[in-house]
Backbone bond lengths (Angstrom), bond angles and torsions (degrees), N, CA, C in turn:
res aa  C-N    CA-C-N  psi(-1)  N-CA   C-N-CA  omega(-1)  CA-C   N-CA-C  phi
1 M - - - 1.442 - - 1.547 108.34 -
2 F 1.400 114.74 -46.94 1.401 117.30 -178.29 1.563 112.91 -58.92
3 D 1.421 116.78 -41.74 1.484 121.65 178.88 1.467 109.25 -62.57
4 A 1.348 119.11 -40.69 1.513 118.79 177.32 1.487 115.02 -63.35
5 A 1.347 113.65 -43.55 1.484 120.46 176.14 1.551 112.99 -58.74
6 A 1.314 111.68 -47.76 1.510 119.84 -178.41 1.547 108.27 -61.76
7 A 1.345 117.74 -40.88 1.432 120.45 177.42 1.510 117.88 -66.72
8 V 1.384 113.72 -35.73 1.510 117.07 174.14 1.481 107.20 -68.28
9 G 1.361 118.24 -41.58 1.520 120.35 -174.42 1.544 107.52 -64.07
10 A 1.313 116.87 -42.90 1.425 120.09 179.88 1.540 111.67 -64.77
11 A 1.238 117.37 -39.25 1.512 121.50 174.92 1.497 113.58 -62.24
12 I 1.409 117.96 -43.66 1.477 124.92 175.94 1.593 108.17 -57.08
13 R 1.361 109.63 -47.85 1.496 113.35 -174.34 1.593 109.00 -65.00
14 A 1.280 113.91 -43.92 1.505 115.04 178.29 1.414 116.11 -62.11
15 V 1.305 120.68 -31.50 1.531 123.98 178.26 1.483 106.75 -76.50
16 Q 1.309 117.16 -46.93 1.506 119.21 -176.71 1.558 111.40 -62.74
17 T 1.241 118.61 -40.12 1.478 124.32 -173.86 1.492 115.16 -86.84
18 F 1.331 114.07 -3.67 1.500 121.35 179.53 1.548 110.16 66.87
19 A 1.340 114.09 29.82 1.502 122.27 176.02 1.549 109.49 -72.21
20 R 1.291 115.72 -22.02 1.461 122.10 177.98 1.553 109.11 -152.87
21 P 1.235 115.16 152.36 1.503 121.74 176.13 1.462 110.55 -65.63
22 P 1.361 118.50 156.83 1.435 121.30 175.44 1.521 107.80 -67.15
23 G 1.419 112.37 153.70 1.470 116.21 -176.94 1.503 109.35 -65.22
24 E 1.357 117.72 157.77 1.435 124.80 -178.92 1.554 110.05 -61.96
25 A 1.244 114.75 -29.89 1.444 118.66 -176.57 1.507 109.27 -66.45
26 F 1.292 123.16 -22.86 1.397 130.15 -174.30 1.531 110.82 -101.14
27 T 1.291 120.01 -8.48 1.467 121.89 -179.85 1.592 111.36 -117.33
28 K 1.194 114.88 -21.14 1.537 117.33 -177.71 1.453 111.62 -70.08
29 G 1.342 113.88 120.03 1.412 120.69 175.80 1.579 114.80 77.95
30 V 1.272 117.74 9.96 1.508 119.65 175.35 1.469 113.77 -114.58
31 A 1.334 115.84 151.98 1.490 124.11 178.96 1.543 111.92 52.58
32 L 1.295 114.07 45.78 1.555 118.35 -178.78 1.573 103.69 -87.77
33 A 1.375 111.99 148.40 1.441 120.99 170.80 1.429 110.25 -77.13
34 Q 1.297 116.87 105.87 1.589 123.73 -178.21 1.505 103.31 -78.61
35 T 1.332 119.57 -37.44 1.507 122.85 175.32 1.586 101.24 -132.76
36 A 1.294 116.61 145.63 1.442 123.15 178.18 1.559 111.87 -69.98
37 P 1.334 115.51 136.90 1.469 115.15 171.92 1.509 111.72 -71.63
38 T 1.376 113.70 143.47 1.494 117.03 -175.03 1.502 108.35 -130.19
39 G 1.313 121.31 28.38 1.384 121.49 -177.43 1.540 114.26 -171.08
40 K 1.274 114.97 -157.10 1.460 117.52 -179.09 1.503 110.41 -86.12
41 L 1.345 114.97 152.70 1.458 118.99 178.95 1.543 109.67 -71.41
42 R 1.292 114.73 129.82 1.467 122.79 179.69 1.500 110.97 -75.61
43 P 1.248 121.94 155.47 1.479 126.11 171.02 1.599 106.55 -53.12
44 I 1.273 117.66 129.81 1.490 122.89 -176.79 1.534 107.86 -110.58
45 D 1.191 113.17 135.12 1.588 122.35 -179.72 1.547 103.53 -114.83
46 P 1.330 118.55 148.26 1.437 123.64 173.95 1.543 113.99 -53.22
47 R 1.383 113.34 -30.29 1.472 113.83 -179.88 1.583 113.96 -81.96
48 D 1.274 118.49 3.23 1.454 123.57 -172.87 1.546 113.99 -76.12
49 L 1.355 119.80 -14.01 1.389 119.39 -179.09 1.531 107.37 -74.16
50 D 1.349 112.72 124.73 1.519 119.59 -178.05 1.543 108.19 -106.71
51 G 1.368 117.88 96.51 1.437 121.38 -171.12 1.530 105.84 74.55
52 A 1.397 109.16 -106.34 1.398 117.83 178.86 1.539 111.94 -127.53
53 A 1.413 114.81 19.34 1.384 122.69 -177.03 1.535 114.59 -118.55
54 L 1.259 116.81 147.83 1.422 120.47 179.39 1.556 110.01 -140.59
55 T 1.378 114.62 130.67 1.429 121.36 177.65 1.511 110.57 -95.62
56 L 1.323 115.10 121.13 1.513 119.86 -166.65 1.534 111.84 -83.90
57 C 1.307 120.05 -34.86 1.427 125.80 -165.20 1.503 112.35 -106.09
58 E 1.365 119.70 145.89 1.423 119.56 -179.22 1.517 111.06 -67.82
59 N 1.310 124.04 -19.67 1.415 127.20 174.65 1.499 115.60 -77.84
60 G 1.386 116.76 -0.09 1.437 120.89 179.55 1.545 114.32 92.43
61 S 1.352 115.19 -8.49 1.545 114.80 178.28 1.463 109.01 -84.11
62 G 1.362 111.64 177.12 1.512 119.36 178.29 1.408 112.46 75.54
63 L 1.371 120.95 50.85 1.431 122.53 177.09 1.546 106.81 -79.89
64 I 1.333 115.62 122.92 1.507 120.38 -175.02 1.585 100.68 -114.26
65 A 1.359 113.94 134.20 1.474 119.65 176.24 1.478 108.98 -165.70
66 P 1.297 120.60 153.85 1.450 123.83 -14.34 1.475 115.89 -83.89
67 I 1.321 118.55 150.71 1.403 125.25 172.94 1.557 103.48 -118.75
68 P 1.299 118.38 105.25 1.428 119.58 -175.81 1.541 113.25 -57.53
69 R 1.297 119.52 137.86 1.456 121.21 -173.31 1.493 109.55 -61.61
70 E 1.324 120.51 -37.15 1.413 118.11 -178.63 1.518 112.46 -65.99
71 V 1.371 119.84 -29.90 1.397 120.62 172.90 1.482 113.23 -74.87
72 W 1.308 119.66 -33.80 1.542 123.86 177.25 1.509 105.47 -66.62
73 D 1.284 122.69 -41.02 1.463 123.51 -176.49 1.458 114.50 -82.79
74 F 1.358 121.43 -11.28 1.497 120.86 -173.08 1.600 109.41 -61.83
75 A 1.270 109.68 134.12 1.474 113.03 -178.07 1.602 108.13 -138.23
76 V 1.255 108.02 148.55 1.542 114.76 173.10 1.473 108.33 -116.97
77 S 1.242 118.06 118.10 1.562 123.37 -178.53 1.558 107.72 53.72
78 G 1.253 119.06 40.40 1.430 122.94 176.73 1.617 113.58 84.86
79 Y 1.314 115.58 -0.67 1.478 117.45 -174.20 1.608 103.62 -97.39
80 R 1.261 112.48 110.67 1.533 120.11 179.46 1.455 106.91 -75.25
81 V 1.367 118.58 103.00 1.454 121.48 -165.59 1.572 113.96 -64.52
82 V 1.332 120.54 -50.18 1.471 119.43 -177.66 1.514 111.75 -63.25
83 P 1.369 116.00 -54.98 1.552 116.81 -177.17 1.517 111.28 -61.16
84 R 1.271 115.77 -38.56 1.560 118.52 176.37 1.513 113.82 -64.51
85 W 1.423 115.67 -40.26 1.412 120.26 176.91 1.581 108.50 -56.55
86 L 1.376 113.61 -51.18 1.403 119.89 -176.84 1.538 113.44 -60.48
87 A 1.455 110.86 -47.99 1.481 116.64 -179.87 1.496 114.40 -56.45
88 A 1.374 117.22 -33.80 1.484 120.75 -179.04 1.484 112.56 -74.06
89 R 1.330 118.85 -8.02 1.448 125.80 176.70 1.537 113.88 -105.21
90 A 1.253 117.88 3.29 1.503 121.96 -179.11 1.550 106.28 -49.91
91 G 1.346 115.40 140.49 1.379 123.48 179.03 1.527 117.60 83.11
92 L 1.321 115.47 -11.76 1.458 119.52 173.14 1.515 115.71 -75.34
93 D 1.216 119.75 158.13 1.444 127.61 -178.05 1.523 108.45 -69.52
94 A 1.355 116.84 104.59 1.446 119.56 -178.30 1.581 110.59 -72.49
95 T 1.357 115.82 -9.84 1.477 117.25 176.02 1.481 115.78 -85.92
96 A 1.342 115.68 -1.91 1.501 120.07 178.03 1.518 107.27 -54.05
97 P 1.347 118.39 141.10 1.426 122.97 -175.04 1.560 114.56 -62.49
98 D 1.217 113.79 -28.25 1.531 115.27 -179.78 1.526 115.95 -94.91
99 F 1.334 117.37 -1.69 1.477 117.97 -174.19 1.490 112.57 -71.79
100 I 1.316 120.52 -50.43 1.484 121.81 176.22 1.550 111.54 -61.15
101 P 1.316 118.36 -48.79 1.544 116.68 176.53 1.559 113.16 -55.92
102 Q 1.331 121.68 -41.06 1.380 125.15 177.76 1.502 109.35 -63.23
103 L 1.335 118.51 -44.80 1.475 119.72 176.46 1.496 113.55 -61.95
104 R 1.292 116.97 -41.92 1.451 123.11 177.07 1.630 109.86 -64.24
105 D 1.249 116.63 -39.75 1.474 120.26 174.25 1.451 112.67 -59.05
106 L 1.387 117.15 -50.37 1.444 123.25 177.67 1.494 116.61 -58.17
107 V 1.301 114.51 -46.52 1.422 120.56 173.50 1.566 113.49 -59.56
108 G 1.285 113.46 -43.49 1.494 118.64 175.84 1.500 111.51 -64.44
109 R 1.280 121.44 -43.68 1.460 123.96 175.09 1.529 113.34 -57.53
110 V 1.252 112.82 -52.45 1.565 118.92 176.90 1.517 109.32 -55.38
111 G 1.266 118.59 -50.01 1.392 122.65 -179.05 1.555 110.89 -58.33
112 E 1.345 117.14 -42.08 1.482 118.04 178.48 1.527 111.39 -72.37
113 L 1.370 116.48 -34.00 1.455 117.62 178.98 1.504 111.86 -64.68
114 I 1.352 118.11 -35.87 1.495 124.38 175.49 1.481 110.39 -59.05
115 D 1.287 113.11 -47.22 1.534 121.12 -177.50 1.645 106.28 -65.99
116 L 1.310 117.69 -48.98 1.435 118.35 -177.83 1.504 109.92 -63.66
117 N 1.357 120.84 -39.17 1.416 122.03 -179.39 1.561 110.36 -65.63
118 L 1.294 119.57 -31.45 1.442 122.63 179.27 1.538 105.95 -73.04
119 H 1.281 119.13 -37.41 1.534 121.72 175.29 1.494 109.09 -64.85
120 A 1.281 118.83 -45.24 1.455 122.04 179.59 1.592 112.61 -63.63
121 D 1.354 116.05 -36.85 1.357 119.72 172.13 1.583 113.80 -63.28
122 S 1.353 114.60 -41.73 1.486 118.34 178.45 1.522 107.99 -61.97
123 L 1.282 118.87 -40.15 1.494 120.38 -176.34 1.577 109.11 -68.80
124 L 1.277 114.34 -38.00 1.390 117.22 174.94 1.552 113.95 -62.21
125 I 1.217 115.20 -42.77 1.553 119.25 177.26 1.553 110.38 -60.53
126 Q 1.399 114.44 -45.44 1.427 119.62 177.87 1.523 110.41 -59.90
127 T 1.322 118.71 -39.72 1.429 122.54 -176.38 1.568 107.52 -72.65
128 L 1.230 120.84 -41.34 1.522 124.62 174.89 1.575 110.95 -59.76
129 D 1.340 116.86 -37.53 1.378 124.43 -176.44 1.504 112.35 -71.13
130 D 1.399 115.68 -25.75 1.431 120.52 -179.29 1.540 111.49 -140.82
131 P 1.396 109.91 71.71 1.517 114.26 -175.13 1.524 111.33 -69.75
132 L 1.321 114.25 158.10 1.476 122.39 176.61 1.538 104.58 -78.45
133 S 1.312 110.92 146.95 1.475 117.32 171.98 1.525 110.51 -126.57
134 R 1.282 118.36 172.27 1.463 120.78 177.44 1.505 108.29 -64.24
135 D 1.286 117.99 -42.90 1.496 120.19 176.27 1.491 114.82 -55.21
136 S 1.378 115.44 -50.40 1.475 121.79 -179.30 1.467 111.15 -61.07
137 L 1.257 120.02 -26.89 1.466 126.31 176.59 1.468 114.04 -86.58
138 G 1.311 118.06 -8.21 1.488 125.36 178.28 1.520 110.52 82.29
139 F 1.295 118.32 22.02 1.472 121.45 174.98 1.490 109.19 -98.13
140 A 1.288 117.70 151.82 1.542 125.02 175.85 1.568 106.58 -61.21
141 S 1.317 112.59 143.98 1.496 114.30 177.42 1.528 108.89 -60.33
142 A 1.319 116.16 164.82 1.441 121.06 -173.56 1.605 108.32 -65.17
143 D 1.343 113.91 -37.73 1.527 116.37 177.47 1.428 109.14 -61.91
144 A 1.332 120.75 -48.21 1.455 123.90 -174.21 1.580 109.92 -65.37
145 A 1.300 112.01 -37.10 1.546 115.24 178.81 1.467 107.06 -68.22
146 S 1.296 127.07 -39.20 1.372 124.50 -174.71 1.565 109.03 -70.95
147 E 1.354 113.21 -32.79 1.544 116.26 179.66 1.494 111.39 -71.26
148 T 1.307 120.97 -29.41 1.437 119.21 -178.40 1.546 112.21 -96.12
149 A 1.316 115.38 1.93 1.490 118.98 174.95 1.472 109.39 -67.26
150 A 1.299 114.91 151.90 1.524 121.65 -175.53 1.550 102.56 -72.69
151 P 1.316 114.47 141.23 1.506 114.82 173.83 1.418 113.88 -70.48
152 E 1.329 114.42 148.12 1.480 121.00 -174.98 1.523 108.02 -69.14
153 D 1.404 114.05 147.81 1.517 116.66 173.77 1.473 109.82 -65.92
154 E 1.320 115.07 143.12 1.472 117.60 178.92 1.454 109.72 -100.92
């Protein structure tokens, strides 16, 4: 169990810190430019996701889809990651060659983090259902340990 938890923790850390790209399963077919952006990024609001699609530019260009609702709604301490990332870039040129790839990377990272967090939650539940005890670790019980302890000096 410990090794599985350590592996999930390491994977979460690697995705969060950009030590590795998100897995292909989380980037394949998501956040694709259905229409090319032809202008500046408009101000984005968390309510702007229409189903699974988002229009990036004020002129109506730059339709991006699909963006999974769970990824769009993902928040850390109330900070909605994808909408806030986009809002912070309002007014920038959405035609920049790295903009869509960066957005796709972010959507993939958040999707993978959601999956990894679910896996970590599952491991936690398994651990809580089968906790370690002194006996299972081969240690004397707490009562026996206190009985065999040396008496304190008076």
